[in-house]
LUMTORPA-568002 format. One record per atom (N, C-alpha, C, O): residue in one letter; atom name; z, y, x. Coordinates in pm, 1 decimal, decimal comma, m for minus. Last residue first. Layout:
// LUMTORPA-568002
   res   atom         c3         c2         c1
     A     CA          Z          Y          X
...
// end
This chain:
// LUMTORPA-568002
   res   atom         c3         c2         c1
     V      N     1094,3     1433,4     m117,9
     V     CA     1187,2     1467,4     m220,9
     V      C     1371,8     1539,7     m149,9
     V      O     1460,0     1572,4     m229,3
     Y      N      870,8     1518,8       13,4
     Y     CA      854,3     1573,9      m99,7
     Y      C     1003,6     1500,5     m231,3
     Y      O     1014,7     1508,1     m353,7
     P      N      853,9     1175,1      166,9
     P     CA      802,8     1284,6      174,7
     P      C      850,0     1346,5       56,8
     P      O      881,8     1265,1      m29,9
     P      N     1130,7      953,8      260,2
     P     CA     1069,4      978,1      179,6
     P      C     1027,1     1098,9      184,7
     P      O     1118,3     1179,1      205,2
     Q      N     1258,2      887,5      605,7
     Q     CA     1288,2      984,9      483,0
     Q      C     1158,4      996,2      418,9
     Q      O     1065,8     1039,6      487,5
     G      N     1152,6      829,2      900,1
     G     CA     1294,5      712,8      816,6
     G      C     1345,8      871,6      638,0
     G      O     1454,7      916,5      602,3
     T      N      995,2      971,1      992,3
     T     CA     1120,3     1015,0      995,1
     T      C     1215,2      947,8      952,6
     T      O     1334,6      977,5      955,8
     G      N      764,1      770,0     1016,4
     G     CA      794,4      849,5     1142,0
     G      C      961,0      899,9     1120,6
     G      O     1044,5      877,0     1208,1
     M      N      790,8      619,2      768,5
     M     CA      724,6      575,2      871,8
     M      C      821,9      670,3     1028,0
     M      O      910,0      632,2     1105,0
     H      N      679,1      881,6      617,1
     H     CA      789,7      812,4      596,7
     H      C      841,2      729,6      718,8
     H      O      941,5      775,8      773,3
     A      N      431,0      989,4      758,4
     A     CA      573,8     1035,9      750,3
     A      C      684,9      966,3      720,2
     A      O      787,1      981,9      787,0
     L      N      266,0      754,8      639,0
     L     CA      327,2      746,6      784,7
     L      C      436,3      852,4      801,9
     L      O      538,1      813,8      859,4
     V      N      293,5      751,8      435,1
     V     CA      372,1      656,0      431,6
     V      C      382,3      673,2      599,7
     V      O      469,9      626,1      672,2
     C      N      128,2      982,3      389,5
     C     CA      280,1     1024,9      317,6
     C      C      379,2      865,6      400,9
     C      O      500,9      867,9      419,5
     G      N     m126,0      892,7      440,9
     G     CA       m7,2     1002,0      508,5
     G      C      125,4      995,3      475,1
     G      O      220,1     1005,8      553,0
     F      N     m143,3      730,0      237,8
     F     CA     m121,0      678,0      372,3
     F      C      m36,0      755,4      461,8
     F      O       64,4      727,2      527,2
     S      N     m193,5      904,9       47,3
     S     CA      m49,7      783,1       30,4
     S      C      m28,6      756,8      148,5
     S      O       87,4      753,3      189,4
     W      N     m401,8      993,5      121,8
     W     CA     m320,6     1074,6       90,9
     W      C     m166,5     1009,8      130,9
     W      O      m73,5     1044,5      203,7
     A      N     m615,5      778,5      109,2
     A     CA     m549,3      867,2      217,4
     A      C     m429,1      970,4      253,1
     A      O     m382,2     1011,0      359,5
     D      N     m558,4      709,6     m152,0
     D     CA     m526,3      622,7      m37,9
     D      C     m527,3      702,2       78,7
     D      O     m429,8      690,8      153,0
     V      N     m725,3      925,9     m256,1
     V     CA     m618,9      929,7     m279,5
     V      C     m552,1      847,3     m221,1
     V      O     m437,8      892,7     m216,6
     K      N     m959,1      850,8     m211,6
     K     CA     m927,3      946,9     m131,1
     K      C     m772,4      958,2     m129,4
     K      O     m705,1      990,3      m31,5
     R      N    m1084,9      756,9     m396,4
     R     CA    m1036,5      647,8     m347,0
     R      C     m960,1      761,5     m186,9
     R      O     m923,5      714,7      m79,1
     S      N    m1082,9      963,3     m668,1
     S     CA    m1169,2      895,4     m619,3
     S      C    m1075,6      821,2     m536,8
     S      O     m966,6      808,2     m592,6
     H      N    m1014,9     1129,2     m970,4
     H     CA     m986,8     1132,0     m832,4
     H      C    m1090,5      984,6     m815,2
     H      O    m1149,8      921,1     m902,4
     T      N     m970,7     1381,9    m1257,9
     T     CA    m1032,9     1254,0    m1205,7
     T      C     m999,5     1280,4    m1058,2
     T      O     m967,6     1389,9    m1011,8
     E      N     m626,5     1528,8    m1260,2
     E     CA     m790,0     1487,2    m1269,2
     E      C     m832,3     1373,3    m1230,4
     E      O     m767,3     1280,9    m1181,7
     Q      N     m332,3     1474,7    m1306,5
     Q     CA     m400,2     1410,5    m1364,9
     Q      C     m551,4     1432,5    m1413,9
     Q      O     m603,9     1397,5    m1519,7
     R      N     m182,5     1583,8    m1120,8
     R     CA     m228,5     1687,1    m1206,9
     R      C     m327,3     1587,0    m1311,6
     R      O     m395,0     1646,1    m1395,7
     V      N     m120,4     1381,5     m947,6
     V     CA      m44,3     1462,0    m1036,4
     V      C      m99,3     1525,8    m1173,4
     V      O      m63,5     1514,8    m1290,6
     V      N     m370,1     1372,1     m839,0
     V     CA     m323,1     1222,7     m940,8
     V      C     m222,4     1291,1    m1042,5
     V      O     m222,0     1278,4    m1165,0
     E      N     m417,0     1589,3     m688,7
     E     CA     m504,9     1546,4     m789,5
     E      C     m449,1     1403,6     m899,7
     E      O     m492,9     1362,8    m1007,3
     P      N     m207,4     1515,1     m494,6
     P     CA     m214,0     1618,5     m584,2
     P      C     m282,3     1575,5     m710,9
     P      O     m226,3     1536,0     m813,2
     A      N     m117,3     1157,5     m438,0
     A     CA     m182,7     1277,0     m402,3
     A      C     m180,4     1370,9     m532,8
     A      O     m159,5     1329,2     m646,7
     M      N      200,9     1010,2     m443,4
     M     CA       67,1     1045,5     m500,3
     M      C       16,1     1170,6     m454,2
     M      O       83,8     1271,4     m433,7
     Y      N      446,8      942,5     m304,7
     Y     CA      308,4      947,8     m257,5
     Y      C      219,0      945,8     m340,6
     Y      O      132,0      862,9     m313,7
     P      N      641,4     1031,9     m499,7
     P     CA      651,8     1100,1     m316,0
     P      C      527,5     1082,7     m250,4
     P      O      485,1     1160,6     m165,0
     P      N      564,2      870,5     m744,9
     P     CA      577,8     1024,4     m737,2
     P      C      566,0     1111,3     m592,8
     P      O      506,3     1217,3     m574,2
     T      N      354,9      597,7     m735,4
     T     CA      470,5      650,5     m712,4
     T      C      496,1      793,2     m661,8
     T      O      455,4      830,5     m551,8
     G      N       63,7      560,3     m977,6
     G     CA      158,4      554,3     m834,4
     G      C      315,5      570,6     m837,8
     G      O      383,6      555,2     m939,3
     H      N     m109,5      684,1    m1197,6
     H     CA      m94,9      583,1    m1150,5
     H      C       12,5      619,1     m961,7
     H      O       m2,5      699,2     m869,4
     L      N     m125,3      897,1    m1476,4
     L     CA      m35,8      859,8    m1341,6
     L      C      m68,6      728,3    m1304,9
     L      O      m53,3      646,7    m1395,8
     G      N     m468,4      909,3    m1574,0
     G     CA     m326,2      889,8    m1592,2
     G      C     m306,4      879,5    m1453,1
     G      O     m381,6      864,7    m1356,8
     M      N     m771,4      897,9    m1592,4
     M     CA     m706,4      983,0    m1493,0
     M      C     m558,6      967,6    m1526,4
     M      O     m512,5     1070,4    m1476,9
     N      N     m978,3      724,0    m1644,8
     N     CA     m854,8      639,7    m1573,6
     N      C     m834,0      785,4    m1505,6
     N      O     m867,7      803,7    m1388,6
     N      N    m1162,2      843,9    m1820,9
     N     CA    m1049,1      723,7    m1897,8
     N      C     m927,3      683,3    m1761,5
     N      O     m818,6      628,2    m1778,9
     S      N    m1337,0      961,5    m1704,1
     S     CA    m1211,3     1007,1    m1771,5
     S      C    m1116,7      910,2    m1821,0
     S      O     m999,2      926,7    m1853,8
     S      N    m1433,9      837,5    m1404,9
     S     CA    m1420,3      818,7    m1538,6
     S      C    m1315,8      894,1    m1594,5
     S      O    m1206,1      894,9    m1538,7
     A      N    m1417,1      763,8    m1130,2
     A     CA    m1494,9      880,3    m1188,5
     A      C    m1474,3      923,9    m1333,9
     A      O    m1498,3     1038,7    m1371,5
     L      N    m1263,2      523,4    m1123,0
     L     CA    m1191,6      621,3    m1108,6
     L      C    m1271,9      759,1    m1123,5
     L      O    m1206,1      863,1    m1129,2
     E      N    m1525,6      326,1    m1149,2
     E     CA    m1395,7      367,3    m1304,7
     E      C    m1372,2      461,3    m1255,1
     E      O    m1440,9      550,3    m1305,1
     A      N    m1603,9      309,1     m923,3
     A     CA    m1694,6      363,4     m955,3
     A      C    m1608,9      392,8    m1138,6
     A      O    m1648,4      474,6    m1221,8
     V      N    m1372,8      172,9     m767,0
     V     CA    m1440,0      345,5     m716,5
     V      C    m1513,7      386,6     m842,6
     V      O    m1491,6      502,3     m878,4
     N      N    m1175,6      m51,3     m961,9
     N     CA    m1242,4      m15,9     m863,7
     N      C    m1314,0      174,0     m881,0
     N      O    m1303,5      258,1     m970,3
     A      N     m817,6      m23,6     m879,0
     A     CA     m917,1       19,4     m944,9
     A      C    m1053,4       19,4     m898,1
     A      O    m1072,3       84,1     m795,1
     S      N     m469,3      m64,9     m877,6
     S     CA     m584,2      m50,5     m800,6
     S      C     m680,0      m32,4     m902,4
     S      O     m637,6      m24,1    m1017,6
     A      N     m205,5      m92,8     m935,3
     A     CA     m254,4      m19,3     m989,0
     A      C     m392,1        5,7     m932,3
     A      O     m428,3      122,4     m947,3
     G      N     m161,2     m385,6     m869,0
     G     CA     m153,9     m330,9     m984,4
     G      C     m222,7     m249,8     m988,2
     G      O     m330,4     m279,2    m1040,0
     F      N     m155,8     m492,3     m597,6
     F     CA     m258,5     m441,0     m633,2
     F      C     m260,7     m366,7     m816,8
     F      O     m357,6     m308,5     m865,7
     D      N       99,6     m552,7     m359,7
     D     CA       56,9     m502,8     m522,8
     D      C      m10,0     m437,1     m545,7
     D      O       15,4     m317,1     m535,6
     A      N        8,2     m496,5      m38,6
     A     CA       77,0     m587,8     m123,9
     A      C       53,3     m475,0     m257,9
     A      O        8,1     m360,5     m257,1
     V      N      m70,7     m525,0      280,4
     V     CA      m46,3     m457,9      203,9
     V      C      m65,7     m514,3       61,1
     V      O     m166,0     m584,2       46,4
     K      N      138,0     m617,8      599,8
     K     CA       45,4     m697,5      453,8
     K      C       47,8     m581,0      359,9
     K      O      157,4     m526,3      347,0
     A      N      173,4     m607,0      953,7
     A     CA      208,4     m563,3      806,9
     A      C       59,7     m639,1      697,3
     A      O      m53,1     m684,4      716,9
     V      N      382,9     m772,3     1170,2
     V     CA      210,4     m801,9     1096,9
     V      C      269,3     m717,8      932,5
     V      O      352,7     m746,6      846,6
     W      N      654,4     m804,1     1296,1
     W     CA      556,3     m617,3     1207,2
     W      C      455,1     m663,0     1215,6
     W      O      387,8     m591,4     1289,7
     N      N      690,9    m1037,7     1300,5
     N     CA      676,3     m958,2     1449,5
     N      C      609,4     m804,3     1414,2
     N      O      542,7     m725,1     1480,8
     N      N      823,1    m1120,8     1083,8
     N     CA      909,4    m1116,4     1191,2
     N      C      886,7    m1055,9     1342,1
     N      O      959,8    m1032,6     1438,4
     D      N      609,2     m906,5      845,9
     D     CA      692,4    m1060,3      869,2
     D      C      772,3    m1014,8     1033,1
     D      O      774,2     m901,6     1081,4
     L      N      643,4     m710,9      539,0
     L     CA      599,6     m713,7      708,8
     L      C      683,3     m884,6      729,7
     L      O      767,6     m947,4      665,7
     L      N      431,0     m500,2      329,7
     L     CA      524,9     m605,6      341,0
     L      C      533,1     m696,1      538,3
     L      O      444,5     m721,4      619,9
     I      N      395,6     m259,1      147,0
     I     CA      348,8     m279,3      267,2
     I      C      470,2     m374,1      310,6
     I      O      585,5     m333,1      324,1
     N      N      536,5     m163,6      m75,4
     N     CA      406,2     m221,6      m88,4
     N      C      321,8     m284,8       52,2
     N      O      212,7     m341,8       53,0
     A      N      723,4       44,6        0,5
     A     CA      755,6      m73,4      m29,5
     A      C      662,3     m183,7      m69,9
     A      O      710,2     m293,8      m97,4
     P      N      601,4      267,0      110,3
     P     CA      637,9      132,7      203,1
     P      C      684,2       28,7      186,0
     P      O      702,0      m63,6      265,5
     K      N      232,7      246,1      m92,6
     K     CA      397,9      318,2      m59,1
     K      C      480,3      181,9       41,8
     K      O      449,7       63,1       51,6
     L      N        7,0      330,6     m268,9
     L     CA       36,2      282,5     m139,0
     L      C      178,8      361,5     m113,9
     L      O      215,6      479,0     m115,4
     D      N     m135,0      292,1     m527,1
     D     CA       25,2      280,1     m534,7
     D      C       38,1      260,8     m394,8
     D      O       92,1      151,9     m375,5
     R      N     m426,3      278,6     m506,9
     R     CA     m363,8      394,8     m585,7
     R      C     m228,6      365,8     m590,9
     R      O     m180,4      429,0     m685,0
     H      N     m646,0      148,1     m388,3
     H     CA     m534,1       67,5     m380,2
     H      C     m444,0      154,5     m527,4
     H      O     m408,7       94,2     m628,8
     A      N     m976,6      113,3     m469,3
     A     CA     m885,7      211,0     m439,4
     A      C     m734,4      150,4     m473,8
     A      O     m713,2      107,9     m587,4
     C      N    m1339,5      m63,7     m374,7
     C     CA    m1156,0      m30,8     m477,8
     C      C    m1088,0       43,0     m394,5
     C      O    m1112,5       52,5     m274,2
     G      N    m1535,3     m174,2     m275,3
     G     CA    m1538,4      m48,0     m368,9
     G      C    m1386,1      m41,6     m483,9
     G      O    m1355,1      m24,7     m601,8
     C      N    m1480,0     m260,9      m42,8
     C     CA    m1486,9     m389,3     m153,5
     C      C    m1505,1     m305,8     m284,4
     C      O    m1491,5     m361,5     m393,3
     G      N    m1367,6      m32,6      146,3
     G     CA    m1537,6     m161,6      161,8
     G      C    m1562,3     m232,2       54,9
     G      O    m1677,2     m275,9       47,6
     H      N    m1136,0      m33,2       44,9
     H     CA    m1246,6       80,2       19,1
     H      C    m1368,8        7,6       74,6
     H      O    m1471,9       11,0        7,5
     L      N    m1004,9     m313,5      197,1
     L     CA    m1055,2     m257,1      m11,8
     L      C    m1148,5     m130,6      m26,3
     L      O    m1235,7     m133,4     m113,1
     A      N    m1053,3     m232,8      442,0
     A     CA    m1108,1     m346,3      341,9
     A      C    m1114,6     m341,6      221,2
     A      O    m1211,1     m361,4      147,3
     Q      N     m928,6       13,6      441,8
     Q     CA    m1079,8        7,1      484,6
     Q      C    m1130,1      m79,2      402,4
     Q      O    m1214,1      m56,4      315,4
     L      N     m637,4      m62,7      434,4
     L     CA     m701,4       18,9      280,1
     L      C     m896,4       34,3      332,9
     L      O     m978,6       66,1      247,0
     A      N     m620,9     m273,4      590,3
     A     CA     m611,1     m319,2      495,1
     A      C     m699,7     m242,8      375,0
     A      O     m773,8     m283,8      285,7
     S      N     m612,3      m62,5      821,5
     S     CA     m704,0     m188,2      796,1
     S      C     m771,6     m247,1      682,8
     S      O     m890,4     m269,9      660,2
     L      N     m367,4       33,6      744,3
     L     CA     m522,6      115,1      759,7
     L      C     m629,5       54,5      765,2
     L      O     m736,1       99,6      723,3
     S      N     m233,4     m146,1      803,2
     S     CA     m186,0     m151,8      694,7
     S      C     m338,7      m41,2      659,5
     S      O     m400,7      m50,5      553,6
     L      N     m223,9     m199,0     1090,4
     L     CA     m274,7     m292,1      992,9
     L      C     m283,3     m252,4      858,1
     L      O     m346,2     m329,7      785,8
     L      N     m123,0       28,5     1185,8
     L     CA     m288,5       10,3     1180,7
     L      C     m319,6     m136,1     1117,0
     L      O     m434,8     m175,6     1099,2
     A      N      110,9       46,8     1088,1
     A     CA       61,2      158,7     1063,4
     A      C      m90,7       83,7     1053,7
     A      O     m160,0       77,8      952,2
     A      N      241,0     m157,2     1239,2
     A     CA      231,1     m199,7     1120,4
     A      C      145,8      m94,9     1057,1
     A      O       92,6     m138,5      955,0
     R      N      203,4      m45,4     1523,4
     R     CA      108,8     m204,6     1493,0
     R      C      115,4     m176,2     1306,2
     R      O        9,5     m174,3     1243,6
     K      N      356,5      153,8     1490,3
     K     CA      216,0      124,9     1517,6
     K      C      166,7       10,0     1467,0
     K      O       92,7       m8,6     1370,4
     R      N      624,7        8,4     1503,5
     R     CA      561,3       71,9     1364,6
     R      C      419,3      107,6     1364,2
     R      O      355,3       98,5     1259,5
     A      N      603,1     m138,4     1710,2
     A     CA      619,1     m237,8     1616,6
     A      C      539,4      m75,9     1465,7
     A      O      448,8      m75,9     1382,4
     S      N      613,6       99,0     1936,1
     S     CA      468,9       19,3     1886,1
     S      C      492,7      m89,7     1774,6
     S      O      386,4     m140,7     1739,3
     R      N      856,2      211,7     1840,9
     R     CA      771,8      279,9     1816,6
     R      C      610,8      204,1     1868,4
     R      O      505,0      257,8     1835,7
     P      N     1068,3      m48,5     1750,9
     P     CA     1000,7       17,4     1894,5
     P      C      895,6      109,0     1762,5
     P      O      872,7       81,3     1644,7
     V      N     1389,8      m23,0     1552,3
     V     CA     1268,7      m90,0     1548,0
     V      C     1158,9       38,7     1659,5
     V      O     1164,6      161,5     1654,2
     A      N     1631,3      146,0     1589,5
     A     CA     1615,0       62,9     1631,8
     A      C     1495,1       m0,9     1659,7
     A      O     1475,9      m39,6     1775,0
     Q      N     1642,9      290,4     1316,6
     Q     CA     1617,7      381,3     1476,9
     Q      C     1572,7      272,6     1588,6
     Q      O     1487,0      304,1     1671,1
     D      N     1551,8      176,5     1016,4
     D     CA     1598,0      128,6     1142,0
     D      C     1598,2      207,8     1281,6
     D      O     1525,4      151,5     1363,3
     S      N     1392,9      315,8      825,3
     S     CA     1516,3      416,4      872,2
     S      C     1590,1      312,7     1001,8
     S      O     1673,9      363,2     1076,6
     V      N     1187,0      137,6      804,9
     V     CA     1178,2      215,8      854,6
     V      C     1301,5      344,2      895,7
     V      O     1290,5      436,3      976,6
     R      N     1248,8     m130,7      687,0
     R     CA     1304,0      m92,2      792,4
     R      C     1261,7       75,3      846,8
     R      O     1327,4      118,4      941,6
     D      N     1205,7     m105,2      371,9
     D     CA     1318,0     m157,7      429,9
     D      C     1333,2     m147,3      531,3
     D      O     1455,2     m146,3      547,9
     G      N      929,4        0,4      339,6
     G     CA     1034,3       53,2      351,1
     G      C     1163,7       56,1      356,1
     G      O     1236,5      155,2      350,5
     V      N      808,0     m253,5      464,6
     V     CA      806,4     m121,9      585,2
     V      C      903,6      m26,5      534,2
     V      O      970,0       37,6      615,6
     A      N     1009,2     m507,4      346,9
     A     CA      901,5     m414,2      336,8
     A      C      912,7     m341,1      420,2
     A      O     1022,4     m337,3      475,9
     G      N     1089,4     m841,5      481,5
     G     CA     1124,0     m739,8      408,3
     G      C      987,1     m667,1      371,4
     G      O      879,5     m726,2      363,1
     F      N     1040,7    m1037,8      663,4
     F     CA     1092,6     m899,3      708,1
     F      C     1132,9     m800,8      646,7
     F      O     1188,8     m700,7      691,5
     S      N      931,1    m1261,1      576,5
     S     CA     1071,7    m1277,9      594,0
     S      C     1122,2    m1126,6      635,8
     S      O     1243,3    m1104,4      638,8
     C      N      718,6    m1257,7      297,9
     C     CA      738,5    m1203,3      431,6
     C      C      856,6    m1180,0      500,6
     C      O      897,6    m1064,5      488,1
     V      N      565,5    m1483,8      144,4
     V     CA      671,0    m1475,1      207,0
     V      C      679,9    m1413,9      296,6
     V      O      658,2    m1470,8      403,6
     P      N      287,4    m1376,4      m87,3
     P     CA      333,7    m1438,6        9,8
     P      C      476,5    m1407,5      110,9
     P      O      484,2    m1291,6      151,8
     P      N      379,6    m1347,0     m395,1
     P     CA      339,5    m1309,3     m338,0
     P      C      359,5    m1384,1     m164,3
     P      O      464,3    m1445,0     m142,5
     C      N      306,6    m1525,3     m715,2
     C     CA      396,8    m1530,4     m639,7
     C      C      342,4    m1462,8     m496,3
     C      O      242,0    m1524,5     m460,8
     I      N      344,5    m1375,2    m1060,2
     I     CA      241,7    m1365,4     m964,4
     I      C      345,9    m1376,6     m826,4
     I      O      435,6    m1295,1     m804,9
     R      N      372,3    m1520,4    m1377,8
     R     CA      420,5    m1391,9    m1270,6
     R      C      347,8    m1459,8    m1165,9
     R      O      299,2    m1572,6    m1173,7
     R      N      254,7    m1518,9    m1669,5
     R     CA      277,3    m1608,5    m1547,1
     R      C      261,6    m1466,1    m1456,5
     R      O      190,3    m1365,8    m1457,9
     V      N      378,5    m1592,5    m2019,9
     V     CA      387,5    m1476,2    m1906,1
     V      C      393,4    m1557,2    m1777,8
     V      O      482,8    m1638,2    m1753,2
     H      N      526,2    m1757,3    m2206,3
     H     CA      361,1    m1701,0    m2197,0
     H      C      403,0    m1616,1    m2109,3
     H      O      497,3    m1551,0    m2154,1
     G      N      791,3    m1892,3    m1971,5
     G     CA      744,7    m1843,8    m2121,0
     G      C      573,6    m1852,3    m2145,1
     G      O      507,0    m1947,0    m2103,2
     C      N      628,2    m1864,7    m1720,3
     C     CA      778,6    m1795,5    m1772,7
     C      C      710,1    m1765,5    m1841,0
     C      O      617,1    m1684,9    m1841,2
     H      N      466,0    m2008,6    m1465,9
     H     CA      426,5    m1961,8    m1567,0
     H      C      580,7    m1956,4    m1620,6
     H      O      659,1    m2037,2    m1570,7
     I      N      318,5    m1848,0    m1139,6
     I     CA      437,7    m1976,0    m1207,9
     I      C      423,4    m1896,9    m1356,0
     I      O      388,3    m1780,3    m1374,3
     Y      N      107,6    m1847,4     m827,0
     Y     CA      155,0    m1791,9    m1007,0
     Y      C      231,3    m1892,5    m1063,9
     Y      O      212,5    m2011,9    m1040,3
     G      N       22,1    m1792,7     m550,4
     G     CA       21,9    m1869,7     m668,6
     G      C       86,8    m1801,0     m723,5
     G      O      128,9    m1693,6     m680,4
     S      N       m6,2    m1625,1     m307,1
     S     CA       55,6    m1770,2     m289,2
     S      C       38,5    m1838,9     m406,2
     S      O       36,2    m1960,8     m388,8
     L      N     m280,1    m1411,0     m249,1
     L     CA     m187,4    m1485,9     m356,0
     L      C     m114,0    m1587,2     m314,7
     L      O     m192,4    m1669,6     m267,5
     T      N     m218,0    m1210,6       70,8
     T     CA     m288,3    m1322,3      m62,3
     T      C     m157,6    m1386,6     m108,3
     T      O      m41,7    m1408,5      m72,9
     A      N     m209,5     m906,2      136,5
     A     CA     m107,5    m1007,6      123,1
     A      C     m210,9    m1111,3       12,2
     A      O     m259,3    m1080,6      m96,7
     M      N     m413,4     m769,7      428,5
     M     CA     m386,8     m781,9      263,7
     M      C     m272,4     m899,6      239,3
     M      O     m253,0     m980,8      329,8
     P      N     m537,1     m821,6      680,8
     P     CA     m413,1     m717,9      659,7
     P      C     m365,1     m707,4      510,8
     P      O     m273,3     m629,6      484,8
     W      N     m550,9    m1099,2      884,1
     W     CA     m613,5    m1033,5      715,7
     W      C     m475,6     m937,6      707,5
     W      O     m356,9     m966,8      721,8
     L      N     m638,8    m1031,4     1247,4
     L     CA     m482,9    m1032,2     1089,7
     L      C     m601,7    m1025,4     1027,1
     L      O     m710,1     m980,1     1063,7
     G      N     m773,9     m942,0     1404,9
     G     CA     m726,4    m1061,4     1452,6
     G      C     m652,4    m1120,9     1313,9
     G      O     m620,8    m1237,8     1292,1
     H      N     m834,0     m656,0     1399,3
     H     CA     m714,2     m701,2     1481,9
     H      C     m692,9     m863,8     1458,2
     H      O     m585,6     m909,3     1497,9
     D      N    m1119,5     m481,2     1367,7
     D     CA    m1078,1     m654,1     1361,2
     D      C     m964,1     m663,4     1461,3
     D      O     m983,3     m675,8     1582,2
     R      N    m1171,7     m195,1     1193,0
     R     CA    m1162,8     m286,5     1318,9
     R      C    m1094,1     m410,9     1311,9
     R      O    m1001,6     m423,1     1231,6
     M      N    m1467,3     m195,3     1041,0
     M     CA    m1302,7     m208,3     1015,1
     M      C    m1307,8     m220,5     1143,5
     M      O    m1408,1     m248,1     1209,3
// end
């Protein structure tokens, strides 16, 4: 993994109790998510590139730990004011070894960013994150979600 000197995944800030439910508190990323900013043509290409590289670093780190995200999309890439990206929302993530089992073939992700094997509910691997990342790049480049 290329070292950008920054931890590319969102860290847990804590959680709160709401009755019997625990709610996760993500870090404060004051610039919102990539999905909130991609249509802004004033955002320099260098800032978009930086966000993309940090997101890729996060995926490499996650895959290195034996996991797949399975719901990578612009709304799950948080940004600070300097376009430092943090991949977040690991609710659909899974261990790569578990992905080969037939018990994990359900739909996971967001339709415009889902790999074809996920849509077909076939056994899949962490390669689904590569497909989703390509869709995120297309969205970042055009300002429009893919396949809509």
